[in-house]
N, C-alpha and C positions, 0 to 999 in steps of 0.2 A: 706219654699220656698221661703214665701214673703219678713223674714227678709232678706235672701242673697238679697237678691235682692235690699230689701231697705236697707238697705251697702253699695252695689255695685252703690245705685241710690247716696250714700250722698259724695262715692270716686272720679263716674268723676262730681257733682258739684261744690263740695274741688276739684280737680289736676285744671279742667275749670277755677275756681276762684281764685286759689294762685300757681297752677304751681308744679313737686314732689319736686320742689326743698324745697320751703317751706309748704309742707304741711305734717304732723305729724298723727302718728295713730290716738294719741289724738284728730288730727283736724277732725276725719271720724269719730270719736265717737261717738263727741260731733253732726255735722250732720247729725248723723244715727243716735240719743238718745238714742244711743245702750252705753255697757260696752266697753272699752277695751281691753275684754275678749273676747268680742261676734268681736267683729273686725277682731280678731286674728283670733281666730275660725272659719268664713267664707273664712276671705282672706288671711289669715296671713300674716305678718310686711309690709312695707311701699315699698320695690321690686313688695311684691305682689302683693299688693295693684294696684299700674300703670303695672304693668303684666293684669290683667284680666283686668283690664278695660281697657285699649288695645283692648286686647282682644274679648271686646266685644264688644268695636266703628267698630273695624274689620267686625266684623259676621252682625252688623247692616248694615253696611257697601257695606260687600259679601251682603246681601238679596236685596239690594236696583241695585242693579248691575245687579242681573240675573232679574230682573222687566224691566231693556231699553235693553237688549244681544235680536238681533234683532229673528227670530225662523228660520231662513235658512240662511247662507250665506255664505262663501269661511274662512276657519282659521284667513286669515289677517285684516276680517275685525271687524270678532271677535274678537280677541286680542288686536284689537285700540281699537273699542266700551267696552272692559274691560279697559284699559288703561283711559286712557277718563275718564270711568266714574270714576274711582277709585279718580286719580289722583281732579278730580271737586268733588269727593264725601269730601274727604283731605281737600282740602284748602273752602268747604261751613260746612264743620262741624267747630263750631267756637274747640271747644274741641282739634278734633287730626294737629285743624289746627297750634293755641296751640302751642302743643306736636311738633309737625312738624316743627316748628319757635322759637318760643321764648325759649323753654324750650326742645331746636336741645339736645345740651349736655348729660342733664339729660335723653332721654326718648334711643337715640342715643345705648347702648346696649340694649336694649329690640328689635331693631329691623338689632343688628349686632351679634352683639358673642351672642349672648342672645335671637337670634332673630330666630331661627330656630322651635317652636310652632308655629310662628306668620307666619314662606314662608311656614308651614303645615297644614294649614289650611284656608288661602287659596288656593294651590294644590286640599285641600278635596270638596271643597267649588264648583271650578269654574271648576273640570274634570270632573259630569253630564252636566253645562252646555252646557262643548265645545262638547264634545258625541254627545249630545242630537240636537244640534244646527246649524250644521252645514251640506254643504249641499251631502257628503260624508262621509264615514265609513275612522274612525282615529285610528289610531293602539295606544291602552291606553299607555300602558308608554312614546313613542313621547309626547301626551299629556299630563303627568305628567311633564316630563320633560321643554316643554317647558313650561309651567306655573307657573313653582319653575327658569324660567329667568325674563322670564318678568318681576317678583314680582319681584327678583334678580334688572333688570333694573330700574325698577321702586323707589324700595328703593334707588338705590343705587344714582338717580335723582335726588331724596328729600333731599336729606342729603348732595349732595355734590355739592358745587354752580361749574357752571362752570369756567373759565375760564375771561370771564370780569365779575361773578359779580353775577350773572343771574340765571332762570334756564328753562329750552325749554316751552313752556305753553304747553297744555293738549292737542290736537290735532298734535301736530308737534313732540310731548311727545310719542303717540299712533303712528301714522305716521313711527315715527321711531325706537321701538319697534319692531309693528308689523312686520314690515324689516327686522328686527334684528331675531328674533323669529320662525315665521313662519315659516323659510322652516325646521325649528329640526322636525317639524309635517309630520309624513309619513301615507299613507292612509294607511288601515287595512285591515285580508280580510275579506272576502262576507262569507269566511264561517264560525258558529259556535261553 
């Protein structure tokens, strides 16, 4: 496991420096001090390397978000907090910022047509945060629907410029996503 993490660390460093377009399996192997075969064994080819790095960085970001969510609040407050923390975290991470900006064309498939694992990771990680931190019980299915839609809206806003060429700041995006998604949340039954 330690060697696997070392290879993933080397892949993240290489992608942060070179971007996906200029990174090869050989570059990752050299950075990790392992053979090319070792990189393939642990991570696979270039697409799998990029997906693994995006997945790990997203997991780290989600762990940070969990610590920022208030212990109790309305669903809209929680969604807004999550969105603001996610956007600020992406912008604050040199690697995620690069992948979302300079290297957007190379990483777009990983968050769009091949993005189901990423969306699933977000929903799975934030589901307990939503269920455990609202002031009333929520229907579990509506939590999953709301988190999936919130994730899709955030990804869309991050990857598609507005008509004026810019994008909403994290606070404005958080408020907008919360307003759009919180009505999807339904109260759950108090019966177990």
